[in-house]
TIDRENBA-128237 format. One line per 5 residues: number of its first residue (from 0); their letters; for each residue x, y, z of C-alpha. Coordinates in nm, 2 decimals, decimal comma, padded with zeros to 4 digits. Last residue first. Example, Ala and Ser with C-alpha at 12.3 -4.5 7.8 and 13.67 -1.06 7.14 Angstrom:
BEGIN
1> sa> 01,37 -00,11 00,71 ~ 01,23 -00,45 00,78
***
This chain:
BEGIN
238> fsvaf> 08,30 11,30 11,17 ~ 08,51 11,16 11,45 ~ 08,80 11,33 11,64 ~ 09,03 11,11 11,85 ~ 09,31 11,18 12,09
233> yigan> 09,49 10,88 12,22 ~ 09,74 10,88 12,51 ~ 10,04 10,68 12,61 ~ 10,20 10,46 12,87 ~ 10,46 10,19 12,89
228> isdqa> 10,57 09,90 13,11 ~ 10,79 09,66 12,91 ~ 10,95 09,32 12,89 ~ 11,04 09,26 12,52 ~ 11,00 08,94 12,33
223> ekdig> 11,30 08,78 12,15 ~ 11,39 08,55 12,44 ~ 11,04 08,40 12,43 ~ 10,82 08,45 12,73 ~ 10,83 08,83 12,74
218> inaal> 10,61 09,02 12,98 ~ 10,43 09,32 12,83 ~ 10,25 09,60 13,02 ~ 10,03 09,88 12,91 ~ 09,89 10,21 13,06
213> fpsis> 09,64 10,42 12,88 ~ 09,52 10,78 12,83 ~ 09,21 10,81 12,61 ~ 09,07 11,14 12,48 ~ 08,75 11,18 12,29
208> vndsi> 08,59 11,42 12,04 ~ 08,28 11,38 11,83 ~ 07,99 11,35 12,07 ~ 08,18 11,57 12,31 ~ 08,47 11,55 12,55
203> nytye> 08,42 11,17 12,56 ~ 08,65 11,04 12,83 ~ 08,82 10,71 12,77 ~ 09,03 10,53 13,03 ~ 09,25 10,24 12,91
198> lkafl> 09,41 09,95 13,09 ~ 09,64 09,71 12,89 ~ 09,78 09,37 12,95 ~ 10,03 09,14 12,78 ~ 10,18 08,80 12,80
193> qhlgn> 10,44 08,71 12,54 ~ 10,58 08,46 12,29 ~ 10,47 08,10 12,34 ~ 10,59 07,92 12,04 ~ 10,85 08,04 11,79
188> sdyys> 11,04 08,37 11,76 ~ 11,32 08,42 11,50 ~ 11,14 08,73 11,35 ~ 10,81 08,54 11,34 ~ 10,89 08,17 11,26
183> atlgl> 10,57 08,07 11,43 ~ 10,45 08,30 11,71 ~ 10,22 08,30 12,01 ~ 10,07 08,60 12,21 ~ 09,87 08,57 12,53
178> gssfl> 09,61 08,80 12,67 ~ 09,49 09,10 12,87 ~ 09,23 09,37 12,82 ~ 09,09 09,64 13,05 ~ 08,85 09,91 12,92
173> lysse> 08,73 10,19 13,14 ~ 08,44 10,43 13,05 ~ 08,35 10,79 13,03 ~ 08,08 11,03 12,89 ~ 07,75 10,88 13,03
168> sleky> 07,94 10,77 13,34 ~ 08,18 10,50 13,46 ~ 08,09 10,24 13,20 ~ 08,31 09,93 13,26 ~ 08,43 09,70 12,97
163> asakf> 08,64 09,38 13,02 ~ 08,85 09,22 12,75 ~ 09,00 08,88 12,70 ~ 09,26 08,81 12,44 ~ 09,41 08,52 12,25
158> eayag> 09,68 08,62 11,99 ~ 09,85 08,45 11,70 ~ 10,15 08,56 11,49 ~ 10,28 08,40 11,18 ~ 10,60 08,41 10,99
153> sagtd> 10,79 08,54 10,68 ~ 10,85 08,86 10,89 ~ 10,78 09,08 10,59 ~ 10,51 08,85 10,46 ~ 10,33 08,87 10,79
148> yslqa> 10,07 08,60 10,85 ~ 09,80 08,68 11,10 ~ 09,58 08,49 11,35 ~ 09,32 08,63 11,59 ~ 09,12 08,50 11,89
143> tfdft> 08,90 08,75 12,08 ~ 08,70 08,72 12,40 ~ 08,42 08,94 12,55 ~ 08,32 09,06 12,89 ~ 08,10 09,34 13,02
138> dnyiw> 07,77 09,34 12,83 ~ 07,79 08,96 12,81 ~ 08,00 08,68 12,66 ~ 08,05 08,86 12,33 ~ 08,27 08,64 12,11
133> nvsgg> 08,53 08,79 11,87 ~ 08,68 08,59 11,58 ~ 08,99 08,72 11,40 ~ 09,15 08,72 11,06 ~ 09,48 08,76 10,88
128> idags> 09,70 08,90 10,62 ~ 09,99 09,14 10,70 ~ 10,17 09,26 10,39 ~ 10,53 09,37 10,37 ~ 10,81 09,59 10,50
123> kfssn> 11,07 09,44 10,73 ~ 11,10 09,50 11,10 ~ 11,44 09,58 11,25 ~ 11,36 09,94 11,17 ~ 11,52 10,24 11,01
118> aydrl> 11,23 10,27 10,76 ~ 10,92 10,05 10,76 ~ 10,65 10,01 10,50 ~ 10,33 09,83 10,60 ~ 10,03 09,69 10,40
113> tlnat> 09,75 09,57 10,62 ~ 09,48 09,31 10,52 ~ 09,19 09,20 10,74 ~ 08,92 08,94 10,77 ~ 08,68 08,98 11,07
108> ytldg> 08,42 08,74 11,22 ~ 08,20 08,88 11,49 ~ 08,02 08,63 11,72 ~ 07,73 08,68 11,95 ~ 07,47 08,62 11,67
103> inksf> 07,65 08,64 11,34 ~ 07,83 08,97 11,29 ~ 08,04 09,02 10,98 ~ 08,36 09,22 10,95 ~ 08,57 09,33 10,65
98> difaa> 08,90 09,50 10,72 ~ 09,12 09,73 10,51 ~ 09,46 09,87 10,60 ~ 09,72 10,12 10,49 ~ 10,06 10,17 10,65
93> tetfd> 10,36 10,40 10,70 ~ 10,61 10,32 10,97 ~ 10,91 10,55 11,06 ~ 11,22 10,50 11,28 ~ 11,47 10,78 11,27
88> adgta> 11,59 10,74 11,63 ~ 11,68 11,03 11,87 ~ 11,34 11,05 12,03 ~ 11,00 11,13 11,86 ~ 10,99 10,81 11,66
83> tdfyf> 10,74 10,81 11,37 ~ 10,41 10,64 11,29 ~ 10,20 10,71 10,99 ~ 09,85 10,58 10,94 ~ 09,60 10,50 10,66
78> gfdit> 09,25 10,37 10,68 ~ 08,98 10,12 10,61 ~ 08,69 09,95 10,80 ~ 08,42 09,76 10,61 ~ 08,10 09,66 10,79
73> esdsl> 07,85 09,37 10,78 ~ 07,57 09,28 11,02 ~ 07,31 09,55 10,99 ~ 07,42 09,61 10,64 ~ 07,71 09,76 10,44
68> saqga> 07,82 09,98 10,73 ~ 08,11 10,18 10,60 ~ 08,40 10,27 10,84 ~ 08,67 10,52 10,81 ~ 09,03 10,59 10,92
63> lqfem> 09,28 10,87 10,93 ~ 09,58 10,80 11,15 ~ 09,87 11,00 11,30 ~ 10,11 10,81 11,53 ~ 10,37 10,96 11,76
58> skdal> 10,66 10,76 11,90 ~ 10,89 10,71 12,20 ~ 11,15 10,44 12,25 ~ 11,08 10,28 11,91 ~ 11,01 09,94 11,76
53> kfgry> 11,01 09,71 12,07 ~ 10,88 09,37 11,99 ~ 10,60 09,20 12,20 ~ 10,34 09,21 11,92 ~ 10,42 09,58 11,88
48> iyesr> 10,58 09,78 12,16 ~ 10,62 10,16 12,09 ~ 10,75 10,32 12,41 ~ 10,63 10,64 12,58 ~ 10,35 10,64 12,32
43> wttla> 10,16 10,93 12,16 ~ 09,86 10,88 11,95 ~ 09,67 11,11 11,71 ~ 09,35 11,00 11,55 ~ 09,12 11,14 11,28
38> elgyk> 08,79 10,94 11,24 ~ 08,54 10,90 10,96 ~ 08,20 10,73 10,98 ~ 07,96 10,57 10,74 ~ 07,60 10,45 10,71
33> iesdt> 07,50 10,30 10,38 ~ 07,13 10,33 10,29 ~ 07,17 10,70 10,21 ~ 07,00 10,98 10,40 ~ 07,29 10,99 10,65
28> ikdim> 07,35 10,87 11,00 ~ 07,72 10,90 11,10 ~ 07,85 10,59 11,27 ~ 08,12 10,63 11,54 ~ 08,44 10,43 11,47
23> sdaat> 08,68 10,34 11,75 ~ 09,03 10,20 11,66 ~ 09,28 10,44 11,82 ~ 09,01 10,57 12,06 ~ 09,06 10,23 12,21
18> asits> 08,77 09,99 12,18 ~ 08,94 09,78 11,92 ~ 08,84 09,42 11,97 ~ 08,64 09,52 12,28 ~ 08,47 09,81 12,09
13> lslti> 08,38 09,58 11,80 ~ 08,20 09,34 12,03 ~ 08,04 09,62 12,23 ~ 07,87 09,74 11,91 ~ 07,94 10,05 11,68
8> istlt> 08,19 10,18 11,93 ~ 08,48 10,21 11,70 ~ 09,18 09,85 11,80 ~ 09,33 10,02 11,43 ~ 09,65 09,82 11,50
3> sstm> 10,09 09,77 11,64 ~ 09,89 09,72 11,54 ~ 09,88 09,94 11,56 ~ 09,91 09,78 11,44
***
């Protein structure tokens, strides 16, 4: 969101928008014209930071997501997830999402809708509506710009991110991403909001099982944003 979101190694462009195990989708070849994939994901975080805001000290997330390939250039991603604090707090987050993506040359355009329900949180329940553009520079680097409007926050959040992919072996790779977040009336935050970076290592235990430890850092620019260094791990099983 998750997202904070959801972010399948169908192409390198999709993997760099959401190349974490949390968001990866592996196509399952079938006899039908539509290819599809399903993934079950469990995530543990030492600190749940979403868009520069701290939602929980420690949390566990459980997600079931799918992807349908409508054509060589169009896909739909959908899923549900539940996030809960594992410390003393009673924070919970329940969400459902659907994304539509279209590839045109080196660009991937995505429109997304996420519905979230929070309990015992400073964040308010509502719909997050937005879109993003991802540009593949080469096999190693890509760049993403996204903009979302959150009805719970009654404000907007924008993000500019660069990602670098490095294959270590046939079964493992590194993904590093960093970027800048901006806000407009987003929970009392306006303007330049945060700087962030994340390093992930993914090891594919098999064709269908992967594990991804990560280390993340946030530097708050706005007074509402959180400074944080946190870690976690993803465990994903695809079908």
